[in-house]
N, CA, C and O of each residue as an XYZ file, in Angstrom:
556
protein
N       0.546     -1.076      0.019
C       0.013     -0.143      0.149
C       0.875      0.788     -0.309
O       2.036      0.429     -0.107
N       0.749      2.271     -1.064
C       1.196      3.283     -1.111
C       0.927      4.363      0.457
O      -0.077      4.284      1.164
N       1.881      5.130      0.652
C       1.443      5.779      2.207
C       2.570      7.213      1.896
O       3.709      7.360      1.452
N       1.497      8.070      2.413
C       2.139      9.557      2.371
C       2.565      9.861      3.832
O       1.717      9.637      4.696
N       3.641     10.290      4.173
C       3.910     10.876      5.595
C       4.035     12.332      5.630
O       5.004     12.950      5.189
N       2.833     12.932      6.267
C       2.829     14.295      5.942
C       3.614     14.772      7.729
O       2.930     14.579      8.734
N       5.019     15.357      7.844
C       5.463     15.764      9.024
C       5.063     17.205      9.485
O       5.323     17.978      8.563
N       4.818     17.506      9.981
C       3.971     18.844     10.771
C       4.783     18.980     11.968
O       4.618     18.350     13.013
N       5.611     19.792     11.748
C       6.080     20.623     13.512
C       4.613     21.452     14.188
O       4.631     21.285     15.407
N       4.021     21.849     13.979
C       2.668     21.882     15.136
C       1.839     21.289     15.265
O       1.695     20.494     14.336
N       0.961     21.220     16.171
C       0.069     20.055     16.512
C      -1.369     20.516     16.275
O      -2.275     20.477     17.108
N      -1.469     21.089     14.640
C      -2.461     22.021     14.476
C      -1.583     22.217     12.931
O      -0.379     22.269     12.679
N      -3.176     22.316     11.820
C      -2.538     22.672     10.364
C      -2.937     24.122     10.509
O      -3.593     24.608     11.430
N      -2.437     24.731      9.456
C      -2.659     26.403      9.162
C      -3.171     26.494      7.625
O      -2.431     27.042      6.808
N      -4.776     25.820      7.100
C      -5.088     25.681      6.156
C      -6.622     25.709      6.399
O      -7.245     25.823      7.455
N      -7.191     25.528      4.704
C      -8.155     25.694      4.891
C      -9.465     24.491      5.286
O      -9.328     23.499      4.570
N     -10.435     24.398      6.061
C     -10.530     23.275      6.401
C     -11.474     22.302      5.861
O     -12.019     21.526      6.646
N     -11.725     22.254      4.642
C     -11.869     21.405      3.766
C     -10.679     20.836      3.179
O     -10.818     19.882      2.414
N      -9.584     21.267      3.417
C      -8.283     20.619      3.048
C      -7.899     19.786      3.893
O      -7.425     18.676      3.652
N      -8.123     20.388      5.167
C      -7.532     19.592      6.630
C      -8.380     18.298      6.611
O      -7.790     17.256      6.895
N      -9.640     18.247      6.321
C     -10.503     17.592      6.651
C     -10.239     16.057      5.389
O     -10.391     14.863      5.650
N      -9.860     16.626      4.196
C      -9.406     15.550      3.349
C      -8.704     15.218      3.743
O      -9.202     14.273      4.353
N      -7.036     15.206      4.093
C      -5.948     14.754      4.467
C      -6.090     13.875      5.649
O      -5.562     12.774      5.802
N      -6.991     14.600      6.588
C      -7.407     13.516      7.989
C      -8.356     12.555      7.849
O      -8.785     11.856      8.767
N      -8.820     12.498      6.249
C      -9.707     11.443      5.780
C      -9.134     10.733      5.093
O      -9.673      9.668      4.791
N      -8.220     10.957      4.741
C      -7.412     10.159      3.981
C      -6.268      9.130      4.131
O      -5.113      9.468      4.389
N      -6.721      7.667      3.926
C      -6.041      6.528      4.923
C      -4.984      6.148      4.197
O      -4.361      5.157      4.578
N      -4.444      7.059      2.659
C      -2.997      6.851      2.621
C      -2.159      7.692      3.638
O      -0.983      7.390      3.844
N      -2.623      8.512      4.134
C      -1.393      9.628      4.466
C      -1.656      9.513      6.530
O      -2.499      9.636      7.419
N      -0.482      9.255      6.314
C      -0.112      9.304      7.934
C      -0.156     10.561      8.492
O       0.301     11.290      7.612
N      -0.491     11.356      9.610
C      -0.238     12.301      9.690
C       0.865     12.272     10.669
O       0.975     11.099     11.022
N       1.714     12.992     11.261
C       3.115     13.162     12.425
C       3.273     14.617     12.356
O       4.021     15.241     11.604
N       2.227     15.211     13.507
C       2.265     16.116     13.988
C       3.545     16.492     15.186
O       4.119     15.527     15.690
N       3.881     17.643     15.531
C       4.872     17.896     16.412
C       6.222     17.108     15.999
O       6.942     16.956     16.986
N       6.738     16.590     14.867
C       7.682     16.269     14.200
C       8.420     16.603     13.453
O       7.993     16.474     12.305
N       9.851     17.188     13.558
C      10.256     17.257     12.242
C      11.632     16.474     11.999
O      12.371     15.971     12.845
N      11.802     16.521     10.254
C      12.757     15.765      9.746
C      14.445     15.843     10.234
O      14.684     17.050     10.286
N      15.188     15.390     10.456
C      16.829     15.574     10.809
C      17.879     15.116      9.769
O      19.070     15.390      9.623
N      16.826     14.144      8.949
C      18.453     13.376      7.898
C      17.405     12.532      6.915
O      16.597     11.635      7.155
N      17.794     13.234      5.693
C      17.410     11.808      4.693
C      18.547     11.252      4.309
O      19.639     11.817      4.264
N      18.316     10.183      4.039
C      18.982      9.114      4.281
C      19.185      7.979      2.633
O      18.173      7.662      2.009
N      20.205      7.645      2.294
C      19.896      6.312      1.034
C      21.490      6.437      0.033
O      22.051      7.414      0.530
N      21.964      6.148     -0.560
C      22.982      6.122     -1.243
C      22.314      6.823     -2.710
O      21.928      7.992     -2.733
N      22.256      6.001     -3.789
C      21.911      7.017     -4.733
C      20.113      7.374     -4.916
O      19.601      7.900     -5.904
N      19.604      7.048     -4.022
C      18.170      7.487     -3.868
C      17.985      7.862     -2.619
O      18.805      7.849     -1.701
N      16.695      8.255     -2.610
C      15.882      7.788     -0.908
C      15.900      7.074     -0.366
O      15.943      6.128     -1.153
N      15.900      6.594      0.853
C      15.537      5.381      1.524
C      14.595      5.397      2.471
O      13.635      4.632      2.563
N      14.984      6.576      3.404
C      14.510      7.219      4.576
C      14.743      8.062      5.147
O      15.782      8.665      4.880
N      14.018      8.451      6.054
C      13.532      9.774      6.794
C      13.889      9.477      8.160
O      13.187      8.704      8.813
N      15.008     10.068      8.697
C      15.249     10.033     10.539
C      14.312     11.378     10.584
O      14.260     12.224      9.690
N      13.460     11.395     12.024
C      12.457     12.389     12.828
C      12.471     12.287     13.715
O      12.820     11.233     14.247
N      12.027     13.526     14.479
C      12.416     13.607     15.897
C      11.040     13.812     16.168
O      10.307     14.224     15.270
N      10.667     13.604     17.146
C       9.136     14.035     18.098
C       9.519     15.083     18.748
O      10.608     14.978     19.313
N       8.817     16.325     18.871
C       9.222     17.559     19.187
C       8.428     17.354     20.701
O       8.649     18.265     21.498
N       7.473     16.181     21.203
C       6.954     16.278     22.369
C       7.820     15.408     23.161
O       7.624     15.612     24.359
N       8.599     14.622     22.967
C       9.452     13.803     23.941
C      11.002     13.468     23.658
O      11.711     12.645     24.238
N      11.387     14.502     22.406
C      12.841     14.034     21.630
C      13.097     12.830     20.988
O      14.108     12.649     20.310
N      11.932     11.710     21.232
C      12.875     10.312     20.359
C      12.599     10.847     19.033
O      11.985     11.845     18.653
N      13.152     10.012     18.497
C      14.174      9.784     17.143
C      13.345      8.287     16.324
O      13.210      7.299     17.045
N      12.872      8.209     14.965
C      12.729      7.131     14.484
C      13.009      7.084     13.486
O      12.570      8.183     13.148
N      13.609      6.506     12.226
C      13.343      6.455     11.041
C      12.584      5.833     10.595
O      12.251      4.927     11.358
N      11.808      5.832      9.171
C      10.709      5.717      8.709
C      11.224      5.033      7.027
O      11.943      5.809      6.397
N      11.039      4.274      6.632
C      11.523      3.946      5.086
C      10.323      5.099      4.232
O       9.272      5.640      4.577
N      11.180      5.088      2.946
C      10.539      5.990      2.252
C      11.247      6.025      0.824
O      12.383      5.602      0.606
N      10.497      6.527      0.004
C      11.568      6.536     -1.357
C      11.265      8.244     -2.206
O      11.605      8.262     -3.389
N      10.844      9.185     -1.803
C      10.738     10.579     -1.981
C      10.589     11.233     -0.823
O      10.046     10.709      0.150
N      11.087     12.511     -0.826
C      10.816     13.744      0.216
C      10.480     14.709     -0.622
O      10.982     15.041     -1.696
N       9.310     15.255      0.152
C       9.017     16.786     -0.910
C       8.768     17.526     -0.030
O       7.850     17.603      0.787
N       9.651     18.085     -0.233
C       9.585     19.713      1.350
C       8.740     20.646      1.081
O       8.646     21.008     -0.092
N       8.026     21.182      1.970
C       6.890     22.248      1.910
C       7.424     23.043      3.045
O       7.017     22.556      4.100
N       8.322     24.280      3.266
C       8.280     25.001      4.679
C       7.318     25.665      5.196
O       7.201     25.700      6.421
N       6.372     26.373      4.305
C       5.527     26.887      4.496
C       5.139     28.488      4.143
O       6.258     28.859      3.790
N       4.718     29.072      4.078
C       4.000     30.026      2.796
C       4.557     31.921      3.952
O       4.140     33.045      3.674
N       5.141     31.705      4.656
C       6.217     32.587      5.309
C       6.734     32.846      4.450
O       7.261     31.960      3.777
N       6.839     34.558      3.981
C       7.886     35.233      2.969
C       9.530     35.405      3.255
O      10.015     36.346      3.883
N      10.055     34.635      2.842
C      12.188     34.496      3.297
C      12.751     35.779      2.223
O      13.541     35.534      1.311
N      12.227     37.117      2.484
C      12.997     37.821      1.676
C      13.964     38.782      2.504
O      14.566     39.707      1.958
N      14.078     38.463      4.000
C      14.490     39.627      4.945
C      16.045     39.879      4.943
O      16.713     40.502      5.768
N      16.359     39.367      4.040
C      17.782     39.460      3.433
C      17.916     41.176      2.877
O      18.906     41.873      3.099
N      16.656     41.645      2.103
C      16.345     43.391      1.438
C      16.569     43.674      2.223
O      16.315     42.963      3.196
N      17.215     44.930      2.384
C      17.490     45.864      3.185
C      16.503     46.951      3.085
O      16.605     47.910      3.850
N      15.400     46.884      2.071
C      14.606     48.176      1.864
C      13.223     47.424      2.624
O      12.475     46.528      2.234
N      13.263     48.167      3.782
C      11.953     48.065      4.735
C      10.656     48.416      4.641
O       9.694     47.940      5.245
N      10.695     49.316      3.811
C       8.950     49.869      3.084
C       8.721     49.313      1.824
O       7.855     49.808      1.103
N       9.450     48.247      1.420
C       8.579     47.541      0.279
C       7.995     46.368      0.762
O       7.552     45.499      0.011
N       7.976     46.313      1.779
C       6.998     45.121      2.382
C       5.803     45.123      3.286
O       5.794     45.943      4.204
N       4.896     44.386      3.153
C       3.561     44.214      3.640
C       3.104     43.779      5.131
O       3.163     42.576      5.387
N       2.721     44.533      5.978
C       2.595     44.054      7.174
C       2.831     42.186      7.594
O       2.984     41.772      8.743
N       2.804     41.396      6.462
C       3.658     40.161      6.897
C       4.541     39.641      6.113
O       4.753     38.447      5.898
N       5.291     40.974      5.492
C       6.621     40.378      5.300
C       6.628     39.980      4.057
O       7.760     39.655      3.698
N       5.617     39.845      3.047
C       5.782     40.029      1.678
C       5.964     41.165      0.678
O       5.798     42.319      1.075
N       6.226     40.974     -0.328
C       7.530     42.257     -1.337
C       6.047     42.786     -1.735
O       5.174     41.948     -1.963
N       5.716     44.386     -1.831
C       4.416     45.024     -2.385
C       5.157     45.147     -3.767
O       6.343     45.468     -3.848
N       4.298     44.844     -4.923
C       4.830     45.018     -6.306
C       3.446     45.779     -6.909
O       2.391     46.192     -6.425
N       4.030     45.726     -8.165
C       2.491     46.349     -9.204
C       2.432     45.252    -10.160
O       3.109     44.224    -10.149
N       1.404     45.655    -11.108
C       1.095     44.949    -11.738
C       2.393     44.426    -13.205
O       2.273     43.715    -14.203
N       3.213     44.998    -12.783
C       4.468     44.486    -14.133
C       5.841     44.341    -12.924
O       7.017     44.522    -13.238
N       5.452     44.046    -11.779
C       6.233     43.084    -10.691
C       7.120     44.208    -10.154
O       8.194     43.883     -9.648
N       6.787     45.467    -10.213
C       7.848     46.325     -9.834
C       7.975     46.748     -8.681
O       6.990     47.482     -8.606
N       8.703     46.843     -7.303
C       8.799     47.591     -6.206
C       9.134     49.155     -6.680
O       9.383     49.674     -7.768
N       9.032     49.567     -5.520
C       8.746     51.254     -5.257
C      10.494     51.552     -5.554
O      10.736     52.752     -5.684
N      11.568     50.736     -5.661
C      12.648     50.575     -5.922
C      13.325     50.866     -7.346
O      13.639     49.765     -7.797
N      13.597     51.632     -8.029
C      13.395     51.517     -9.217
C      14.291     50.289     -9.580
O      14.805     49.919     -8.524
N      14.735     49.436    -10.692
C      15.238     48.444    -10.531
C      14.876     47.176    -10.087
O      15.336     46.105    -10.483
N      13.841     47.400     -9.061
C      14.162     45.991     -8.112
C      12.799     45.281     -8.327
O      11.822     45.705     -7.709
N      12.695     44.368     -9.054
C      11.480     43.087     -9.263
C      11.476     42.342     -8.492
O      12.512     41.827     -8.073
N      10.294     42.054     -8.064
C       9.923     40.692     -7.248
C       8.734     39.756     -7.897
O       7.775     40.176     -8.544
N       9.050     38.286     -7.542
C       7.917     37.364     -8.242
C       8.039     36.338     -7.638
O       9.091     36.082     -7.052
N       6.617     35.213     -7.638
C       6.191     34.429     -7.032
C       5.445     34.409     -5.816
O       4.396     35.022     -5.617
N       6.132     33.564     -4.902
C       5.518     33.408     -3.622
C       5.955     34.570     -2.810
O       4.903     35.129     -2.500
N       6.981     35.251     -2.285
C       7.602     36.383     -1.688
C       6.917     37.368     -2.067
O       7.626     38.362     -1.909
N       5.784     37.697     -2.543
C       5.082     38.812     -3.411
C       3.764     39.152     -2.613
O       3.023     38.195     -2.386
N       3.570     39.783     -2.383
C       1.931     40.329     -1.331
C       0.817     39.975     -2.837
O       0.760     40.659     -3.859
N       0.089     38.800     -2.551
C      -0.943     38.266     -3.892
C      -1.709     37.249     -2.733
O      -1.274     36.750     -1.695
N      -3.070     37.178     -3.407
C      -4.196     36.495     -2.437
C      -3.525     35.109     -3.233
O      -3.404     34.271     -2.340
N      -3.063     34.549     -4.471
C      -2.805     32.957     -4.359
C      -1.505     32.788     -4.632
O      -0.752     33.531     -5.262
N      -1.214     31.380     -3.923
C       0.188     31.629     -3.961
C       0.491     29.651     -4.574
O       0.577     28.785     -3.704
N       0.615     29.245     -6.185
C       0.288     28.089     -6.367
C       1.526     28.403     -7.770
O       1.622     29.415     -8.464
N       2.209     27.343     -7.813
C       3.011     27.507     -8.901
C       2.720     27.882    -10.240
O       3.618     28.548    -10.756
N       1.641     27.630    -11.021
C       1.486     28.384    -11.831
C       1.303     30.019    -11.833
O       1.634     30.727    -12.784
N       0.708     30.508    -10.584
C       1.264     32.045    -10.678
C       2.506     32.266    -10.120
O       2.911     33.428    -10.144
N       3.044     31.611     -9.736
C       4.334     31.884     -9.578
C       5.192     32.498    -11.338
O       5.623     33.587    -11.714
N       5.097     31.193    -11.952
C       5.513     31.078    -13.360
C       5.033     32.489    -13.964
O       5.562     33.369    -14.642
N       3.493     32.225    -13.260
C       2.902     33.815    -14.348
C       3.901     35.018    -14.292
O       4.356     35.609    -15.271
N       4.254     35.366    -12.513
C       5.365     36.314    -12.287
C       6.313     36.630    -12.723
O       6.820     37.718    -12.995
N       6.733     35.130    -12.847
C       8.094     35.457    -13.235
C       8.318     35.970    -14.597
O       9.114     36.905    -14.681
N       7.619     35.423    -15.977
C       7.713     36.072    -16.484
C       7.183     37.421    -16.806
O       7.635     38.151    -17.688
N       6.186     37.695    -16.018
C       5.764     39.286    -16.377
C       7.462     39.994    -16.079
O       8.242     40.336    -16.968
N       7.689     40.065    -14.688
C       8.991     40.383    -14.095
C      10.393     40.031    -15.074
O      11.469     40.600    -14.887
N      10.262     39.428    -15.695
C      11.629     38.883    -16.777
C      11.660     39.978    -17.832
O      12.645     40.498    -18.357
N      10.041     40.274    -18.076
C       9.975     41.102    -19.327
C      10.292     42.633    -19.118
O      11.055     43.272    -19.842
N       9.488     43.224    -17.850
C       9.190     44.024    -17.295
C      10.646     44.395    -16.442
O      10.620     45.442    -15.796
N      11.719     43.703    -16.420
C      12.640     44.039    -16.023
C      13.823     44.384    -16.824
O      14.533     45.364    -16.596
N      14.073     43.203    -18.146
C      14.412     43.544    -19.678
C      13.693     45.215    -20.183
O      14.202     46.133    -20.826
N      12.779     45.113    -19.765
C      12.203     46.739    -20.703
C      13.095     47.638    -19.586
O      13.613     48.640    -20.078
N      13.317     47.439    -18.297
C      14.013     48.534    -17.582
C      15.509     48.888    -17.955
O      15.995     50.017    -18.017
N      16.114     47.711    -18.181
C      17.150     47.731    -18.428
C      17.742     48.171    -19.899
O      18.959     48.279    -20.044
N      16.750     48.442    -21.080
C      16.819     48.872    -22.067
C      16.360     50.235    -22.412
O      16.435     50.795    -23.506
N      15.809     50.735    -21.153
C      15.570     51.938    -20.969
C      17.211     52.881    -21.062
O      17.231     54.102    -20.909
């Protein structure tokens, strides 16, 4: 039987209720709350994952064949020194051309302030930002 291990460092999910219900009720998904990954093991491919329980610091190794990392939806753009380009949640504010307030600084993808964060929207943002940056450089 195929299984998916959902490793979650919290004891709750930060998602829409309908999505949480689907995950919780899927018999193929094994939820491991308050757990963190420590080490991916394998020679030429992934073979197992060492995890640690945040409840009691115990460790165990689970056999698996792939790891898909999703770290969350917080923007990781704190390296930028321009504090006035961020919204109150830390996402970069851009216009429809993916331009920030700073001339020549463009942003795209999940680090920008927007409603929908999916691969398809990030790809679209990247295409717009690329064209906008090219046009900026040509001026």
